[in-house]
C-alpha positions as CSV (number, residue, x, y, z in Angstrom):
1,X,-7.8,19.2,-28.7
2,X,-8.2,21.8,-26.1
3,X,-11.4,23.1,-27.8
4,X,-12.9,19.6,-27.7
5,X,-12.3,19.1,-24.0
6,X,-13.9,22.4,-23.0
7,X,-16.8,22.5,-25.4
8,X,-20.1,22.0,-23.6
9,X,-22.6,19.5,-24.9
10,X,-26.4,20.3,-25.1
11,X,-28.2,20.8,-21.8
12,X,-30.5,17.8,-22.2
13,X,-27.7,15.4,-22.8
14,X,-25.4,16.7,-20.1
15,X,-28.1,16.4,-17.4
16,X,-28.4,12.7,-18.5
17,X,-24.7,12.4,-18.1
18,X,-24.9,13.9,-14.7
19,X,-27.5,11.3,-13.7
20,X,-25.2,8.5,-14.9
21,X,-22.1,9.6,-13.1
22,X,-24.0,10.5,-9.9
23,X,-25.6,7.1,-10.0
24,X,-22.1,5.5,-10.0
25,X,-21.1,7.7,-7.1
26,X,-24.3,6.7,-5.3
27,X,-23.5,3.0,-5.8
28,X,-20.0,3.6,-4.4
29,X,-21.5,5.5,-1.4
30,X,-24.1,2.9,-0.7
31,X,-21.5,0.2,-0.7
32,X,-19.5,1.9,2.1
33,X,-22.5,1.7,4.5
34,X,-24.4,-1.4,3.3
35,X,-21.4,-3.6,4.2
36,X,-21.4,-2.3,7.8
37,X,-25.0,-3.5,8.3
38,X,-24.2,-6.9,6.9
39,X,-20.9,-7.4,8.7
40,X,-22.2,-9.3,11.7
41,X,-24.1,-11.7,9.4
42,X,-21.1,-12.1,7.2
43,X,-19.0,-12.9,10.3
44,X,-21.3,-15.7,11.4
45,X,-21.8,-17.3,7.9
46,X,-18.1,-17.3,6.9
47,X,-16.8,-18.0,10.4
48,X,-14.8,-14.8,10.1
49,X,-12.4,-13.7,12.8
50,X,-12.5,-10.2,14.2
51,X,-9.5,-9.3,12.1
52,X,-11.2,-10.5,9.0
53,X,-14.3,-8.5,9.9
54,X,-12.3,-5.3,10.1
55,X,-10.2,-6.1,7.0
56,X,-13.3,-6.5,4.8
57,X,-13.9,-2.7,5.4
58,X,-10.3,-1.5,5.9
59,X,-8.6,-3.2,2.9
60,X,-11.2,-1.7,0.6
61,X,-10.4,1.8,1.9
62,X,-6.6,1.3,1.8
63,X,-6.8,0.2,-1.9
64,X,-9.1,3.1,-2.8
65,X,-6.9,5.7,-0.9
66,X,-3.6,4.7,-2.5
67,X,-4.9,4.4,-6.0
68,X,-7.5,7.2,-6.3
69,X,-4.9,9.8,-7.4
70,X,-3.6,7.3,-10.0
71,X,-7.2,6.7,-11.1
72,X,-7.6,10.5,-11.7
73,X,-4.5,10.7,-13.8
74,X,-5.5,7.6,-15.8
75,X,-8.6,9.6,-16.7
76,X,-6.4,12.4,-18.0
77,X,-4.3,10.0,-20.0
78,X,-6.9,7.7,-21.5
79,X,-10.0,9.9,-21.3
80,X,-12.6,10.1,-18.5
81,X,-15.2,8.0,-20.4
82,X,-12.8,5.1,-21.0
83,X,-11.5,5.0,-17.5
84,X,-15.0,5.5,-16.0
85,X,-16.3,2.5,-18.0
86,X,-13.4,0.4,-17.0
87,X,-14.0,1.4,-13.3
88,X,-17.7,0.7,-13.4
89,X,-17.3,-2.7,-15.1
90,X,-14.5,-3.6,-12.8
91,X,-16.5,-2.5,-9.7
92,X,-19.4,-4.6,-11.0
93,X,-17.2,-7.7,-11.5
94,X,-15.5,-7.5,-8.2
95,X,-18.9,-6.9,-6.4
96,X,-20.0,-10.3,-8.0
97,X,-16.8,-11.8,-6.7
98,X,-17.4,-10.4,-3.2
99,X,-20.9,-12.0,-3.2
100,X,-19.5,-15.4,-4.3
101,X,-16.7,-15.4,-1.7
102,X,-16.5,-18.7,0.3
103,X,-14.2,-17.6,3.1
104,X,-13.2,-14.5,5.0
105,X,-9.8,-14.5,3.3
106,X,-11.3,-14.6,-0.1
107,X,-13.8,-11.8,0.7
108,X,-10.8,-9.6,1.8
109,X,-9.0,-10.2,-1.5
110,X,-12.2,-9.5,-3.4
111,X,-12.7,-6.3,-1.4
112,X,-9.1,-5.2,-2.2
113,X,-9.9,-5.6,-5.9
114,X,-13.2,-3.8,-5.5
115,X,-11.5,-0.8,-3.8
116,X,-8.9,-0.6,-6.6
117,X,-11.7,-0.5,-9.3
118,X,-13.6,2.1,-7.3
119,X,-10.4,4.2,-7.5
120,X,-10.8,4.1,-11.3
121,X,-14.5,5.0,-11.3
122,X,-15.0,7.7,-8.6
123,X,-12.4,10.3,-9.8
124,X,-14.1,10.5,-13.2
125,X,-17.3,11.7,-11.6
126,X,-16.1,15.0,-10.4
127,X,-13.9,15.3,-13.5
128,X,-16.9,14.9,-15.7
129,X,-18.9,17.5,-13.8
130,X,-16.0,20.0,-14.2
131,X,-15.9,19.3,-17.9
132,X,-19.6,19.5,-18.7
133,X,-20.8,22.3,-16.4
134,X,-18.7,25.4,-17.1
135,X,-21.6,27.9,-16.8
136,X,-24.0,29.0,-14.1
137,X,-25.5,25.5,-13.9
138,X,-22.4,24.2,-12.2
139,X,-23.5,25.1,-8.7
140,X,-26.8,23.3,-9.3
141,X,-25.0,20.2,-10.6
142,X,-22.7,20.0,-7.6
143,X,-25.6,20.6,-5.3
144,X,-27.3,17.5,-6.8
145,X,-24.1,15.6,-6.4
146,X,-23.8,16.6,-2.7
147,X,-27.4,15.6,-1.9
148,X,-27.0,12.2,-3.6
149,X,-23.8,11.6,-1.7
150,X,-25.6,12.3,1.6
151,X,-28.6,10.1,0.7
152,X,-26.3,7.2,-0.1
153,X,-25.7,6.7,3.7
154,X,-29.4,6.4,4.5
155,X,-30.0,4.1,1.5
156,X,-27.0,1.9,2.5
157,X,-28.3,1.4,6.0
158,X,-31.8,0.7,4.9
159,X,-30.9,-1.5,1.9
160,X,-28.3,-3.5,3.9
161,X,-30.8,-4.4,6.6
162,X,-33.6,-5.1,4.1
163,X,-31.5,-7.4,1.8
164,X,-30.1,-9.4,4.7
165,X,-33.6,-9.8,6.2
166,X,-35.3,-10.7,3.0
167,X,-32.7,-13.4,2.2
168,X,-33.6,-13.2,-1.5
169,X,-33.3,-16.6,-3.2
170,X,-31.4,-17.8,-0.1
171,X,-28.5,-15.4,-0.9
172,X,-28.5,-13.8,2.6
173,X,-25.8,-11.2,3.0
174,X,-24.4,-11.9,-0.5
175,X,-27.2,-9.9,-2.0
176,X,-25.7,-6.7,-0.6
177,X,-22.9,-7.2,-3.2
178,X,-25.0,-8.8,-5.9
179,X,-27.2,-5.7,-6.1
180,X,-24.3,-3.9,-7.6
181,X,-24.3,-6.2,-10.6
182,X,-27.5,-5.1,-12.4
183,X,-26.9,-1.5,-11.3
184,X,-23.3,-1.4,-12.6
185,X,-24.3,-3.0,-15.9
186,X,-27.1,-0.4,-16.4
187,X,-24.7,2.5,-15.6
188,X,-22.1,1.1,-17.9
189,X,-24.5,0.6,-20.8
190,X,-25.9,4.2,-20.3
191,X,-22.4,5.7,-20.1
192,X,-21.4,3.8,-23.3
193,X,-24.3,5.4,-25.2
194,X,-24.5,8.9,-23.8
195,X,-21.3,9.9,-22.1
196,X,-19.2,12.1,-24.4
197,X,-15.7,11.0,-25.3
198,X,-13.0,13.4,-24.1
199,X,-9.6,13.4,-25.9
200,X,-6.5,12.3,-24.0
201,X,-4.3,15.0,-22.4
202,X,-0.7,14.8,-23.2
203,X,2.1,15.3,-20.7
204,X,0.4,13.4,-17.9
205,X,2.5,10.6,-16.3
206,X,1.9,7.9,-13.7
207,X,3.9,7.4,-10.6
208,X,3.3,3.6,-10.3
209,X,6.3,3.2,-7.9
210,X,4.8,5.8,-5.6
211,X,1.4,4.1,-5.5
212,X,3.0,0.7,-4.8
213,X,5.2,2.0,-2.0
214,X,2.4,4.0,-0.4
215,X,0.1,0.9,-0.5
216,X,2.9,-1.3,1.1
217,X,3.6,1.3,3.8
218,X,0.0,1.7,4.8
219,X,-0.6,-2.0,4.7
220,X,2.3,-2.6,7.0
221,X,1.3,0.2,9.3
222,X,-2.5,-0.6,9.5
223,X,-2.5,-4.3,8.9
224,X,-1.1,-5.3,12.3
225,X,-3.9,-3.3,14.0
226,X,-6.4,-5.5,12.1
227,X,-4.8,-8.9,13.0
228,X,-3.3,-8.0,16.4
229,X,-6.2,-9.5,18.4
230,X,-6.1,-12.8,16.4
231,X,-2.4,-13.4,17.1
232,X,-2.3,-12.1,20.7
233,X,-0.4,-8.9,19.8
234,X,2.8,-10.9,19.0
235,X,6.0,-8.9,19.1
236,X,6.6,-9.2,15.4
237,X,3.5,-7.1,14.8
238,X,5.3,-4.1,16.2
239,X,8.2,-4.8,13.9
240,X,5.9,-4.8,10.9
241,X,4.4,-1.5,12.0
242,X,7.8,0.0,12.4
243,X,8.7,-1.2,8.8
244,X,5.5,0.5,7.7
245,X,6.7,3.8,9.2
246,X,10.0,3.4,7.4
247,X,8.4,2.6,4.1
248,X,6.2,5.7,4.3
249,X,9.4,7.8,5.1
250,X,11.0,6.2,2.0
251,X,7.9,7.1,0.0
252,X,8.6,10.8,0.6
253,X,12.2,10.3,-0.5
254,X,11.0,8.4,-3.6
255,X,8.6,11.3,-4.5
256,X,11.5,13.8,-4.3
257,X,13.6,11.5,-6.5
258,X,10.8,11.3,-9.1
259,X,10.5,15.1,-9.1
260,X,14.3,15.5,-9.6
261,X,14.2,13.0,-12.5
262,X,11.6,15.2,-14.2
263,X,8.7,12.9,-13.5
264,X,5.3,13.7,-11.9
265,X,5.2,12.5,-8.3
266,X,2.1,11.1,-6.8
267,X,1.8,14.1,-4.5
268,X,2.6,17.8,-5.1
269,X,5.7,18.2,-3.0
270,X,5.3,22.0,-2.8
271,X,2.2,21.4,-0.6
272,X,4.4,19.9,2.1
273,X,5.7,23.4,2.7
274,X,2.1,24.8,3.2
275,X,1.7,24.6,7.0
276,X,-1.9,25.8,6.9
277,X,-2.8,23.0,4.4
278,X,-0.9,20.4,6.6
279,X,-2.8,21.6,9.7
280,X,-6.1,21.1,7.7
281,X,-5.0,17.6,6.7
282,X,-4.4,16.9,10.3
283,X,-7.9,18.0,11.2
284,X,-9.3,15.9,8.3
285,X,-7.4,12.8,9.3
286,X,-8.6,12.8,12.9
287,X,-12.2,13.6,11.8
288,X,-12.3,10.7,9.4
289,X,-10.6,8.3,11.9
290,X,-13.9,8.7,13.9
291,X,-16.1,8.4,10.8
292,X,-16.7,4.9,9.4
293,X,-15.3,3.3,12.5
294,X,-18.3,4.9,14.4
295,X,-20.7,3.1,12.1
296,X,-18.9,-0.2,12.4
297,X,-18.9,-0.1,16.2
298,X,-22.5,1.1,16.3
299,X,-23.6,-1.8,14.1
300,X,-21.7,-4.4,16.1
301,X,-23.1,-3.1,19.4
302,X,-26.7,-3.1,18.1
303,X,-26.5,-6.5,16.5
304,X,-24.0,-8.4,18.7
305,X,-24.6,-6.7,22.0
306,X,-28.3,-5.8,21.9
307,X,-29.4,-8.6,19.5
308,X,-31.2,-6.1,17.3
309,X,-32.1,-7.6,13.9
310,X,-30.2,-6.3,10.8
311,X,-33.2,-4.5,9.3
312,X,-34.1,-2.8,12.6
313,X,-30.5,-1.8,13.1
314,X,-30.3,-0.3,9.6
315,X,-33.5,1.6,10.1
316,X,-32.2,3.0,13.4
317,X,-29.4,4.6,11.5
318,X,-31.7,6.4,9.1
319,X,-32.4,9.5,11.4
320,X,-28.6,9.9,11.6
321,X,-28.3,9.9,7.8
322,X,-31.2,12.3,7.4
323,X,-29.8,14.7,10.0
324,X,-26.5,14.5,8.2
325,X,-28.1,15.5,4.9
326,X,-30.1,18.4,6.5
327,X,-27.0,19.8,8.1
328,X,-24.9,19.4,4.9
329,X,-27.5,21.5,3.0
330,X,-26.8,24.7,4.9
331,X,-23.4,24.1,6.5
332,X,-21.6,25.4,3.4
333,X,-23.3,28.8,3.5
334,X,-22.7,29.1,7.3
335,X,-19.0,28.2,6.8
336,X,-18.6,30.9,4.2
337,X,-19.8,33.5,6.8
338,X,-18.3,32.1,10.0
339,X,-15.3,30.1,8.8
340,X,-13.9,27.3,10.8
341,X,-16.1,28.2,13.8
342,X,-19.0,26.2,12.2
343,X,-16.7,23.2,12.0
344,X,-15.7,23.5,15.6
345,X,-19.4,23.7,16.6
346,X,-20.1,20.6,14.5
347,X,-17.4,18.7,16.3
348,X,-18.8,19.9,19.7
349,X,-22.2,18.7,18.6
350,X,-20.8,15.3,17.7
351,X,-19.1,15.0,21.1
352,X,-22.5,15.9,22.7
353,X,-24.1,13.1,20.6
354,X,-21.4,10.6,21.8
355,X,-22.0,11.6,25.4
356,X,-25.7,11.1,25.0
357,X,-25.1,7.6,23.5
358,X,-22.8,6.7,26.3
359,X,-25.3,7.9,28.9
360,X,-28.1,5.8,27.2
361,X,-25.9,2.7,26.8
362,X,-24.5,3.0,30.3
363,X,-27.8,3.6,32.2
364,X,-30.2,1.4,30.3
365,X,-29.6,-2.4,30.2
366,X,-31.2,-2.9,26.8
367,X,-31.9,0.4,25.0
368,X,-34.4,0.1,22.2
369,X,-33.8,1.2,18.6
370,X,-35.9,4.4,18.9
371,X,-33.9,6.2,21.6
372,X,-30.7,5.0,19.9
373,X,-31.9,6.4,16.6
374,X,-32.8,9.8,18.1
375,X,-29.5,10.1,19.9
376,X,-27.5,9.1,16.9
377,X,-29.3,11.9,15.0
378,X,-27.4,14.5,17.2
379,X,-24.1,12.9,16.2
380,X,-25.3,12.8,12.5
381,X,-26.2,16.5,12.5
382,X,-22.9,17.5,13.9
383,X,-21.1,15.3,11.4
384,X,-23.0,17.0,8.5
385,X,-22.0,20.4,9.8
386,X,-18.3,19.4,9.5
387,X,-18.0,17.0,6.6
388,X,-19.5,19.2,3.8
389,X,-17.4,22.4,4.4
390,X,-14.3,20.7,5.7
391,X,-12.7,20.1,2.3
392,X,-13.2,23.8,1.4
393,X,-11.7,25.0,4.6
394,X,-8.6,22.7,4.2
395,X,-8.1,23.8,0.5
396,X,-8.8,27.5,1.1
397,X,-5.1,28.4,1.4
398,X,-4.0,26.3,-1.6
399,X,-3.0,28.1,-4.8
400,X,-5.3,27.5,-7.8
401,X,-2.5,25.7,-9.7
402,X,-2.2,23.1,-7.0
403,X,-5.9,22.7,-6.3
404,X,-6.2,19.3,-8.1
405,X,-3.2,17.8,-6.3
406,X,-4.4,19.2,-3.0
407,X,-7.9,17.7,-3.5
408,X,-6.3,14.3,-4.3
409,X,-4.2,14.5,-1.1
410,X,-7.3,15.5,0.9
411,X,-9.3,12.5,-0.5
412,X,-6.4,10.1,0.2
413,X,-6.0,11.4,3.7
414,X,-9.7,11.0,4.4
415,X,-9.8,7.4,3.2
416,X,-6.5,6.6,5.1
417,X,-8.2,8.0,8.2
418,X,-11.3,5.9,7.6
419,X,-9.1,2.7,7.3
420,X,-7.0,3.5,10.3
421,X,-10.1,4.2,12.4
422,X,-11.7,0.9,11.4
423,X,-8.5,-0.9,12.2
424,X,-7.6,0.8,15.5
425,X,-11.1,1.4,17.0
426,X,-12.3,-1.9,15.8
427,X,-9.4,-3.6,17.5
428,X,-10.2,-1.9,20.8
429,X,-13.9,-2.8,20.5
430,X,-13.1,-6.5,19.9
431,X,-10.5,-6.7,22.6
432,X,-12.7,-5.2,25.2
433,X,-15.7,-7.3,24.0
434,X,-13.7,-10.5,24.5
435,X,-12.5,-9.5,28.0
436,X,-15.8,-7.9,29.2
437,X,-18.8,-7.3,27.0
438,X,-20.0,-5.6,23.8
439,X,-21.4,-2.8,26.0
440,X,-18.0,-2.1,27.6
441,X,-16.3,-2.1,24.1
442,X,-18.9,0.3,22.9
443,X,-18.5,2.7,25.8
444,X,-14.7,2.8,25.5
445,X,-15.0,3.3,21.7
446,X,-17.3,6.2,22.3
447,X,-14.7,7.8,24.6
448,X,-12.0,7.3,21.9
449,X,-14.3,9.0,19.3
450,X,-14.7,12.0,21.7
451,X,-10.9,12.3,22.1
452,X,-10.5,12.2,18.3
453,X,-13.1,15.0,17.9
454,X,-11.2,17.0,20.5
455,X,-7.9,16.6,18.5
456,X,-9.8,17.6,15.4
457,X,-11.0,20.8,17.2
458,X,-7.4,21.5,18.2
459,X,-6.2,21.4,14.6
460,X,-9.2,23.5,13.5
461,X,-8.5,26.1,16.2
462,X,-4.8,26.1,15.1
463,X,-6.0,26.8,11.5
464,X,-8.3,29.5,12.7
465,X,-5.6,31.3,14.7
466,X,-3.2,31.1,11.7
467,X,-5.9,32.6,9.4
468,X,-6.6,35.4,11.9
469,X,-2.8,36.4,11.9
470,X,-2.5,36.3,8.2
């Protein structure tokens, strides 16, 4: 059994397998950005409230974040190929459902299901690369993976604007979800024929209770931020958020109970004693709070505030995505030589980009897409300097035996940060927009992004001082 798992397949076949799993990762990455461009059009067509607009993005991230560790373990239990196929077909089906949704509420439920199926699909991508590339070609395979991941952002912006503008067969925004259907079916068919079967691994268990409790806690904590504006920030919302905090505290107690009973908890509890790792998770959380929420606010400001058409708005974001890819290409090597200093410089560059955007939006009544695009490029370059090497910096102090669990916790923290940012910063934007204007909401959001970057820098500096003392 062990021999079958580690035995490499022929080079020609494994590069085809790489193309298949990376295509799935690309589809997942595109979906995160393509929806942002289409959100204003979706809101108008479905008469969606601000809460529903935010929820379409946030609920997808919450579902993915709470189930991605479980998805990885299901791959160990049932084989990466089987779970990958289930994830791709599930993602394809739920994408179709999203495109057919007739109300904001239905779209939110469909996005919840889509996030859950993505949590089955995505963990198998890296697992497959680890299994098939055990020689000197591994670095090349992961380099291809990283480039495709970066290009997904640019493709998502462009494709989202293009599909909404073309209005293919009168489908409008729905085509941004329908496009996943032929792509997903092609990926599933290719994986069925080419992807090698990997035997199941014994001894791996699922912590279903932990996943359910974590999801409930996050939903109670983040959900009120999504719907606060729609219900006038009623007092009961704060009660629900307090319940969310208590549920998350109970989650930690549950994980300890699972470990004492001889089970496998959702998180590796020994990592909670690693202060360097926890500081890194803090830096990652605040970095990602300002990640997808930036694109949401940027899209809303361009389309709702400046009345820039979806295609033009999408194209304005391409320099940002290209700058991100360029920075990601060499940030890893720089980080190996200069450590967390590169990450701090990247955060500083993001703050400079935010300041430039604020200056442009505050001094020009109707900034055109070109100066917005060039200014966003500064932010994108800084983001690329941070995002690529951040995971390595956070995981650098973790023992090899706990690397898999630490990676899962890092990925979960990143997606929780993304969801929390969309909920919190989105709520601020919509509240200020309703009271003043989209421009005012945009400027205040930019200030919040800058504060989040400063907090991230504080955690990174804390990590750096700890590393210097050790």
